[in-house]
N, C-alpha and C positions, 0 to 999 in steps of 0.2 A: 669208251673213248677217254674218260678221265683217268682210268687206271693205266692206259697206254702212256699217258704223260706223267704218271706218278713214278716214284723211284723204283728201280728194279729190285725185286725181292724173290727169295726162294719160295716163299709161300705168302699168300694174301689171306689172312684170317678176317673174313668179312661178317659183320653182324647181319643177321637175316632182316631185321627191321631197319628201314631207313631212319637216319637220325636227322630230324628237322630242326633241332634246337638252334644251331648256328644260323641256318638260313631263315628261320622264322624271326630271329632277333635282328638280322642285318638287312633283309631284303624287302622290307615293306615299301621301299622305293629305292631300289638298289642303285648305288653308285660306289665304285671302288675308289676310295680316296678322292671323291669329288671330281674325278677326271674321266669317268666313263659314261655310263648310260643312266639317264634320269627317267627310268621306267618303273612301273609297279609290276614286278614279276609275279606270276601266278603258277600254280600247279595245274597239271592235267591229271585225269584219273580220279579214283575214288578216295585216295588217301589211305587206303588199307593195303597197298601193294607191299610185297616183300621181295627181297633179292633171292633169286634162284640161280644155281650154278649154270643152268642152260642159257641164262641171259648173257653170259660172257663167252662169246664165240670167237673172239679175235685172237690170233697169234698164240703166243706162249702162255698168256695169262689164263686161258681156259683150263689149263692143266695145273695151275697153281692156286686156284681159288678153293678155299675151304669155307663153307657157310657155317657160322656159329648160331645155333638156334637160340641159346639163352646165355648171355654173357655172365649172368649171376651164378652160373654153374662152373665158370672157369675159376680155378684156384688162384687166389691172390698170393703173390710171393713177396718176400722181403728183400731178397738179394737181386740186384739189377741184372746180374749175369744169368739168372734163371728166368728172367722176364721174357715175354714174347710180345711182339707188336700185334695189335688188333686195329681194325678200322671200321668205320661206318661211312656210308655214302648217302648223301641226301638224295631225295627224289629230285629230278630236274625241275627247275623253275623256268618259265618261258616269258619272253617279252610279249606285250600285247600284239605286236605285228608278226610274231613267230620267227623273227630273224635271229634272236639271241636266246641262249639257254645257259643257265648257271648251275653248276654242280659243286658241292663241297665234300671233300674227303676229310674225315676226322681221324687222326692217328693217335693211339694211346697204348699204354702197356698195362699188363696185369700186375702192377706193383701198388703197394700202399702209398697213397698220396702222389701217384705218378703224374707226370706232366702230359700235356696234350698239345697237339698242333693241328691247325686247319690248313688245308690246301684248297684254294679256290680256282675254278676253271670256268671261263666264259667261252662259249662256242658261238660261232656265227654261221648261219646257213648261207652258203654261196653256191649258186647253180645246183640247188637241190641236195647238197652235201654239207654235213657239219664239219667245220674246221676250227681248230683252236684259235681263239682270238686274243685271250689274255690269261695269264697265270698270275696269281697273287696269294699272299698269306693273309687270311682274314683274321687270324688270332694265333697267339702262342700263350699257353698258360703253364 
């Protein structure tokens, strides 16, 4: 669902291992700009989950996902025109009442000293279905 709200791309190069760095730093008691939810969000699952192509079954995205097993094997380029966009997606974090979930997509390029941007999505469960509640930018570096 988060990728459905992300920018349209010809290809989504997704790192196999979820990146928890931004969510672990920011969501120990998540509130986006002190205007949203004062919850302590938590993970479900074992913490060893990995993204697999078959997890993306919605629409056009399922045909555009490429899973990157090891980003360290991706060549680093100097020329921005040769660079490609890569992304990591956090495992979802859930509010204690199960009404809200947070997912962060990190976008970056395979360049030396490249910049990165985070895209945050908060979903709310209404009548048994997840719906986008809030989009925000957790960081730009």
